[in-house]
N, C-alpha and C positions, 0 to 999 in steps of 0.2 A: 529489448536487446537481451539475448540469451546470456546467462551467466553461469559459471561453474556452480554445481550444487554444493551446498554446505551442509554436511551431515552433523548438525549440532543439535543437542538437546537444549531447548530453551529453558533458561533458568527460571525457577518459579519462587514465589515468596521472597525470602531474604536474599537469595543469590541473584535474583533478577535485578535488584537495585544496583548491583555493581556495574551493569551496563550503562547506567545513567548517573554519573557523578553529580552531586548537588551543583548547584550553581545559582446620418442625413436621410433621414428618411430615404429609402431606396428610390431612385428616380426612374420612371418609365420613359420610353422613347417619346419624343414630342408627338402629340396627336396630329394626324394629317389635316390639312385645311379642308373644311367642309364646303367651301365656295371657290373652286378653282377659277382663276381668271381666264375667261375665254372671250376672245374678240369675235363678236357676231354681227352680221348684217340682217336686214329684215327677212331675206329669202335664202341666204346661204352663208356658210362660214368657210374660210380658206385655211387649209392645213399646209403650211410651208414645209418643203423638203428640208430635213435636218441637215443635209449635206450641202445645202445651197442657200445663199443669202438672197437670191433673186426672187422676184414675184412670179417667175415662170414655172415654179415647181408645181407638183400635182395639186389639184383642187378637189375638195369634197363638197358636192352639191347636196344640201340638206333642206328638205321642205320644212315648213313651220310645224306640221304635225310630227314629222320625224324629230325635229328639234325638241319639241315638248316631250315626246316619248323618251328621247335620249337624256334630257335633263332629269326626267323622273327617275330613269334608271340610275343616273349618276347620283341622284339624291339618296336612293335606296342603298346603293353600294357604299356610299359615304357613311350613311347611318349605320350600316353593318360594321364598317371599319371602326366607327366611333364606339359602338357597343363593345366590340372586342377590346379596344384600348381601355374603355371604361372598366371592363372586367379585369383587365390586367392591373389597372390602377387600384381597383378594389382589393385584389390579392396583395398588391404592394403595400397597402395601408396597414397590414398586419405587423410589419417589421420596418425598422429604419437602420441604415448603416451609421455607425457611430465613429467619427474620426478619432484617432488615438495618437498621442505624441510619442510613438515608438518606431523602431526600425521595421521595415516591411517584412523582414525575415523572421520576426518573432512569432512563435506558436503560443496562443493563449490556452491555458490549461484549467483554470478554476476561477470562481467568483463567489463572493460571500458578502452579506450585509450585516451590519450590527443590529440585532433585534430591537434594542432600545432606541436606535436612531435609524429608522427605515430608509432614509435617503442616503445614508452613509455606508459606503461599501468599498471593497478592495478587489482588484483584478490582478491576476498573476500569470506568469508563463515562463518561457525559456529566456535565456540571456539575462537572468536576474531581474526580470521585469516585475515591477510592483507599481500599480496605479491606484489612485484613490479618487472616489467621487463623493460629492456631498449634495447632489441633486438627483439622486435616484438612477444614475447611470447615463444621464444625458451628456455629461462632459467628464473628462478624466484628467488628472494631473499626476506626473511621476512622483514616486516616493523612493527614498533611499534608506537603507538600514545600515548604519555604520558598523554594527557588530557582524554583518555579513560581508563586509568589504575588507576585513582585516587580512584575509588571505587572497591569493591570486586566482581562486576558483571563480568561474562564471556559473553561478548556481542556476539550476532549473527548479523553479518553485512549482511543486506538484499539486499541493492541496492547501486549502485554507478553510477555517471554520470558526464561527463565533457562538458563544453561549453567554448572553448578556453582554457586558463590555469586555469580557475575556475572550481573547482570540489566539489562534494557533496557526502556524505555517510550517510545512515540512517540504524538503526538497532534496535534490541530488547535485553533488555529493551530499552524503547524509548531513542534514542540518535541521534543527528544530528551533523555531522562534515563538516567543510568547508575549502577549500584551495583556495588561490588566486595565487599560484605560482607553479601550475602543480604538487602538491603533495609533494613538498619539506617540507612544514610544514602544519599541520592540526590544526585548532582551533575548539573548541567545542562550539556550540550555544545552550544555555539552552532551554529546552522544559518544558512547564507547566505540572504538574501532572494531570491537567484537560483535557489534550489532549484526544479526543475520539479515543481510539485504539492505535495500534502500527504502526509506519511508515513502510511501505513495499515497496514503490516506491519513488524515487527522480529523477527528471529530470531537468537538467540545460536548461533554456529556452532563455538565452541571458545574456548580461552583467549585473551582479549582480542579475539575475533573476533565479528562480527555482519554480518547482511545486512538491508538496509532497502529497502523498495519504496514508491513514491509512487502516488497515484491517477492519475497521468499515465503510469505505466509506467516511470519511472526506477528502476533497480536499482543500489544501491551496496553495496560490501563494505569492511569495515575489518578490520585485523589488529592494531591498536594502540590498542584501547579508544576508537575514534572520533576520534582526533586527525587521522587522514588517511583519506580514502575514495577508492575507485577505482570508476569506472562499469563495470558488467557488460554494459550494452547501449549501442549507439551513438547512439540517439536515442529520443525519446518515442514513444508509440504513435500520437499524432495526426500526428507528422512522418512516421512510417513509412507510415501509411495514405494520407495526402495525397500522398505521393511515388509511391505505387503505386496510382493511381486505377483501373487496369484489373485489380485483384486478383480481381474476380469475387465479392467478398464483399458481400452485400446490406447496404446501410447504411454501408459502410466509407468510401466516397468522401466527401471533404471532412468527415471526422470531426473534431469539435471538443469531444468530451465527455471524461469521465473514467470510471474504473472504477466500476461499480455494486457489484461484489463481487469479491473476490480470495481465493484459497486456495493454500496451499503444501503440497506433499507432503513426506513424510519424506526423500525423496531429493533435494529441492531444486527440483523442477519446480513451475511455477505455472500456474494456470488462472484467467482473469479474465473477467468479463461486462461488455460495453459498457454505457454509461450508460443507453441506451434498451432494452437487452436484445435487440437485433436480431441480434447475433452474439457470438461469444466468441473469446478469444485464449489462446494457450499460449506458454510459454517454458521451455526446458530449459537447464541450465548449459552455457555455451560458445556458445550461439547469439547472434549480434550483434543480432538484432531479434526482436520479438514476432511470432508467426505467427497471423493471423486465420483463423477458421473460420465457415462458415455454420451457423446453428442447425438442429437436427433436426426442429423442430416449427413449425407456423404461429404458435403462441402465443409470446409473448416470454419470454426466459429470466429467471428470478428470481434464481437462484443456481446455482453449480456447485462441486464439490469432489472430493476423492479418497477412494475406498473403501480398506478395509484391505488388499485384494488388489492395489492399485495401479491399478485401473481408475477411471473417472470416473462420478460421478452428476450429474444435471442436473434441476433443477426449473423448471417453467414457471408463469407466472401462471395462477391458477385451480386449482392443486393437482396438476398432472400431474408424475409422476416418471419419469425415463428413466435407464437404466443402460447404459454402454458395453460392448461385447463385448471381452473380453480385458483386458489391463492396458496401462498407458501411455496416451499421447495417441491419441485415436481420434475419428472422425466417425461411427462406426457405433453407433447406440443402439437399444435396445429399451425400450418403455414397460412399466413395472411396474404391477401391479394394486394400487392403493392407494385406499382409500375416505376421501378427505379432506373429503367433503361440500361441496366447492366452496371450502373455505378454502385459502388459499395456503400451500404448504409453504415455509418460509424457510430451513431448514438440515437437514442430515443428519449425524449423528455415529456413527461405528462403534466399538463396544466390542470386536468381534472380526471375523473374516472373515465369520462367519455372522450375528452379532447387530448390529443398528443401531437407532437411534431417529431419527425424523423429527419436527420441531416446526414450528409455524407460527402463523397467525393465530387469534385467539379461543381461545387455550390448547390448540389441537389437538396431541396427542402420539400417535405411532404407533410400533409396534415390529415388527421382522422378526427371525426366527431362522433364515431359510433364504437369507441373502445378499441379500435384497431382492426375491425373487420374489413373496412375499405379505406383507401387513401387517395388523396388528390394532390398532384404535384403543384407547388407554387412556382409558376413559370417566371415570376419576377426575379427569382434567385438564380436563374440560368446564366445570367451575365456576371455572376460573382466569380472573380478570378482567384479561386482557391478552394481548399477543402474545409468543410465544416465538421469539426471534431466533437463538439459537445453542446448539448441542449440543456439549459438550466432554468427551471422555474422556481423562483424564490417563493412566490405565492401565485394565485390565479391572475394577478394583475401585473406582475413583474417577472419578465423572462428574458433570457439572453441566449444567443448562439455564439459559440467561440470557435475560431478557426485559425488556420495558419495565415501567414502574410499579414498579421496584425488585424484580422477581420473580427469585428464585433457587431452583431445585430441586436437591436433592442426591440422587445415586443411592445406593440402599441395597442393591440386589442381592437 
């Protein structure tokens, strides 16, 4: 949602601390019967008229040879149908639908597991949704956080991250939660009303350390469990763009929006999409400002993220997918061959350098095993009544797809 631009210099060093006071398996259709029950005589079979219950209806005279030929044809056609359904079942075996104890209108937004307890994780989303699993994501139970219920806000929990037993959650309206005991208890860390934007990403970076990003491009880091924070950039994105009106970036002048999407690489680099999708921005640790880039397609950008090999992927509205050449930040992209049927691709998640899954509108789910050069649609997901917003692989054996309407898919492999 677009917000008014805030032309604030982000405080750094000592002044920045003032902003933060201390404190079911998816089921395929039933396979057709391979042995249809047909009443036969030695020399002929009778086909009754569907509109009449009398035996005077039309009769089909069939010789024994014709009968045997027809039976063989029926067996072949049934075998083909069986093979098709077997293929669907094979595709279906990659994921299972996980029932959740939440309202159907909830949009799931993020998921994380405790590194020291691989089967212990948390799932969050809109309507203050927080669920906990202790069996690797097979089942989930609701959790409540008393410190987040003191006010009348219905929080949207945007992001969660763990480093060891230490965990962090951020949300909207601006809220920051912290745990030091793997989520047994959560404490609320106050945030100043002068914080530029709403926190959209939190990343645990080490003992007592975290990195937080807002939808206006403010980046803060802490090394003492959130009691003090230091700005990693000197100003918000809108301030940078409006100061450099001759940047040559289409749509960047007089920019007053917020990020539409943002993703972090394992090395700490960020890529973000502008609120209208007409350009994107990148930031690497040590840079004082965000760097804007022109989009590679005439169509507006829907989302961007990082591949397992360190390169970028980019999806545009209408279903197009582009992959950058090489690794790192780049403006040189090639379009991938992906049959999305016009449905928008909303996210891409990499299981390995070669295998990735793309998810999007109307339950579309696609897979590549060649690094993104070609994609195959998983038809088993076509009957999912909802949009799939996020693909998350915790490791190569544990993956999830998050959607609206409380949809959660678990990877089976």
